[in-house]
N, C-alpha and C positions, 0 to 999 in steps of 0.2 A: 340316537339320542341318549340312551341309557349309558353307553360308554363315554359319551361326551360329558355327562354329569359326573361320572366316576373320575374322568380325567381332570375336570375342574376342581373337584374335591381333593384329589391327590396333589395337584399343584399348589392349592391353598395350604394343605398340611405341610408340604415341603418348604414353603416360604415362611411359615410361622417359626419364631425363634424357639419355642418350646415343642418342637416336632416330637410327636409321640410315635415311636417305631411300632408299637402294638397296633395303633390305628392304621398305619400304613400297611402292616401285614394283614390286618382284617380286610382292608380295601383290596389288596391283592387276592385274598381268598374269595371275596365277592366276585371279582372279575373272573376268577377260575370257575366259579359256580355258573355264572352267566354264560360262559363259553360252552357249558354242557347243554344249554337249552337249545332245542330245535325251534327257532323263532317262527317257523312256518306253521307249527302246530300248537305251540304254547304261547299264551298271552301272559305277559308279565304284569301283574296287578299293581301298577305303580302308585295308585292312590290309597292302598289299603295295607298298612304295615303288618297287620295280623296275617293276611294272605301272603304277603311277601315273605315273612318269616317262615310260614309253612312251606312255601315253594322252595326256599333256600335250604331248609332243614331236610326236605325230601332229596334235594340234589346232593347235600353233604352226607346224607344218611346218618345224621346225628344232630343234636341240638346246636344252634349257633352259640358262639361265645358271646359274652357281654359286649366285647369290642365289635364283633361282627354285627350284632343287633344295633348298636349305637351308630355304626357307620352306614348300615343299610338305611336307617331312618334319616341320617344326615344327607346321604346322596339323593334320596327321594323327597327331601324336605318334609319329613313326616314326624320328626321329633317335636314334642310339644314345647320343649325348651327353646327351640330355634325361633 
């Protein structure tokens, strides 16, 4: 389900005329971080942007970029602007 949401978001970004390469790169980064998760032990907190950010920062071992945070919220429908 998570990867399906990422795929849908990725396809939408590719179809938009003003495609933002930085957003697509951030989305690729998020996919890479998700691939690091052992889903049999780790629960992805899909409804809590703060916990999602913390999880992905732990996986990245650094703070998320602004684009990564934006795309994370967009994929999980957690941005207040959406």
